[in-house]
NULO-387232 format. One record per residue (C-alpha): x, y, z. Coordinates in steps of 0.2 Angstrom, whole numbers, padded with zeros to 4 digits, always signed. Layout:
N
XYZ
...
This chain:
216
+0111+0076+0069
+0105+0072+0086
+0121+0068+0098
+0118+0050+0104
+0126+0053+0119
+0110+0060+0127
+0100+0045+0117
+0096+0037+0133
+0087+0053+0141
+0078+0058+0124
+0069+0041+0124
+0060+0043+0140
+0043+0048+0132
+0044+0043+0112
+0028+0048+0103
+0025+0036+0088
+0013+0043+0074
-0002+0037+0069
-0013+0047+0055
-0028+0036+0060
-0032+0046+0075
-0030+0063+0067
-0048+0067+0060
-0048+0085+0053
-0032+0089+0059
-0012+0090+0052
+0000+0077+0056
+0012+0093+0058
+0001+0101+0071
-0002+0085+0080
+0017+0081+0082
+0018+0101+0088
+0006+0099+0102
+0016+0083+0108
+0031+0092+0108
+0023+0105+0118
+0017+0092+0130
+0035+0085+0132
+0038+0072+0120
+0058+0068+0119
+0057+0059+0103
+0047+0057+0088
+0045+0043+0076
+0035+0046+0059
+0025+0029+0056
+0016+0030+0041
+0015+0012+0030
+0001+0018+0018
+0007+0036+0011
+0019+0036-0006
+0035+0039-0006
+0036+0057-0010
+0021+0061+0003
+0030+0051+0015
+0046+0063+0013
+0036+0078+0012
+0028+0072+0028
+0046+0069+0035
+0054+0086+0030
+0037+0095+0041
+0041+0084+0056
+0061+0086+0056
+0061+0104+0056
+0049+0105+0071
+0059+0092+0081
+0075+0101+0075
+0066+0117+0084
+0063+0107+0099
+0080+0100+0100
+0070+0082+0099
+0076+0067+0089
+0068+0061+0075
+0067+0045+0064
+0058+0037+0051
+0048+0020+0053
+0057+0008+0040
+0060+0020+0026
+0079+0022+0025
+0079+0031+0008
+0065+0045+0016
+0075+0046+0031
+0092+0049+0020
+0081+0061+0007
+0078+0073+0021
+0092+0072+0034
+0081+0062+0047
+0092+0059+0063
+0090+0039+0058
+0076+0024+0058
+0067+0011+0066
+0065-0007+0059
+0055-0019+0064
+0060-0040+0063
+0051-0038+0046
+0059-0022+0039
+0077-0020+0034
+0090-0028+0042
+0098-0018+0056
+0115-0019+0049
+0110-0014+0031
+0102+0002+0039
+0117+0006+0048
+0128+0003+0032
+0117+0015+0023
+0114+0028+0035
+0132+0029+0044
+0140+0028+0059
+0132+0044+0067
+0112+0040+0062
+0101+0034+0074
+0095+0016+0071
+0083+0007+0083
+0076-0011+0082
+0060-0019+0088
+0065-0034+0096
+0055-0048+0106
+0068-0061+0113
+0085-0062+0121
+0092-0066+0105
+0085-0055+0094
+0090-0041+0105
+0107-0047+0106
+0107-0050+0087
+0103-0030+0083
+0114-0024+0096
+0128-0033+0087
+0122-0027+0070
+0124-0009+0076
+0108-0005+0083
+0107+0010+0096
+0091+0005+0105
+0078-0004+0105
+0058-0005+0106
+0054-0021+0116
+0034-0027+0119
+0020-0027+0119
+0017-0022+0136
-0002-0026+0135
-0011-0029+0118
-0016-0015+0105
-0026-0011+0091
-0011-0001+0083
+0000-0018+0080
-0012-0031+0083
+0000-0044+0077
+0013-0040+0091
+0013-0052+0106
+0013-0047+0125
+0030-0050+0133
+0029-0055+0151
+0039-0045+0164
+0053-0059+0166
+0057-0055+0148
+0059-0038+0149
+0069-0041+0162
+0079-0053+0153
+0082-0042+0139
+0087-0027+0147
+0101-0040+0155
+0108-0044+0138
+0110-0030+0131
+0120-0013+0135
+0110-0002+0123
+0094+0007+0131
+0077+0000+0129
+0058+0008+0126
+0045-0002+0131
+0031-0003+0117
+0013-0010+0114
-0003-0004+0124
+0004+0011+0134
-0006+0024+0141
-0009+0032+0157
-0016+0017+0165
-0002+0005+0160
+0014+0015+0160
+0015+0010+0182
+0017-0006+0174
+0035+0000+0168
+0041+0003+0185
+0049-0013+0185
+0053-0020+0168
+0071-0011+0167
+0067+0000+0153
+0072+0017+0150
+0057+0025+0141
+0040+0022+0133
+0032+0023+0116
+0016+0028+0115
+0003+0030+0100
-0015+0033+0104
-0013+0040+0120
-0005+0054+0113
-0012+0054+0097
-0030+0050+0099
-0032+0063+0112
-0042+0080+0109
-0030+0090+0117
-0014+0081+0113
-0003+0094+0122
-0011+0091+0138
-0012+0071+0136
+0007+0071+0134
+0009+0083+0148
+0001+0069+0157
+0009+0055+0152
+0026+0064+0154
+0021+0067+0174
+0016+0049+0177
+0034+0045+0169
+0041+0054+0182
+0035+0044+0196
+0036+0027+0186
+0056+0031+0180
+0063+0044+0190
+0077+0054+0183
């Protein structure tokens, strides 16, 4: 399992998979390229895979992340995370409750929670969340149901909790600079990584921008 004392640094450039952008490429090869480019965290998000297929995907990606020393979580599916020995899960407001996920996975697992309000953020922290995904920063086709938060809402959430925050929603090379004043610790990226023709180069470019936006 990933050592959670280094979690804040690991959340810096958080890659969220989306099979819609793969084309003829395999998910594993795309994730491998993202890791080569500097992705510091990987989440497997596949809402359409059958349980066995999801476990197979997760096992393959976990091996890549272990080799790179990068934490790996599964979106929503605690059973899959347990089956492969993933580092944890990320859950949304309509998924399994954070408290239940924590109880099933134990104290050493990583549990992330998507939030949009101070109340949700405080509740997630109290229920055992290790980090929050907060957003969106901009509207996105990946999750059209997610709203866009004003900068002051990001800052209010950051002030209300003591756990790291990852900005989510519509993040790419053009919108990354918006994070500079939001008091977040990292960015979760989907299409700006996985829709790129050269995933390694795209990820490296995002990582360079992050160093300017959120100096370490």
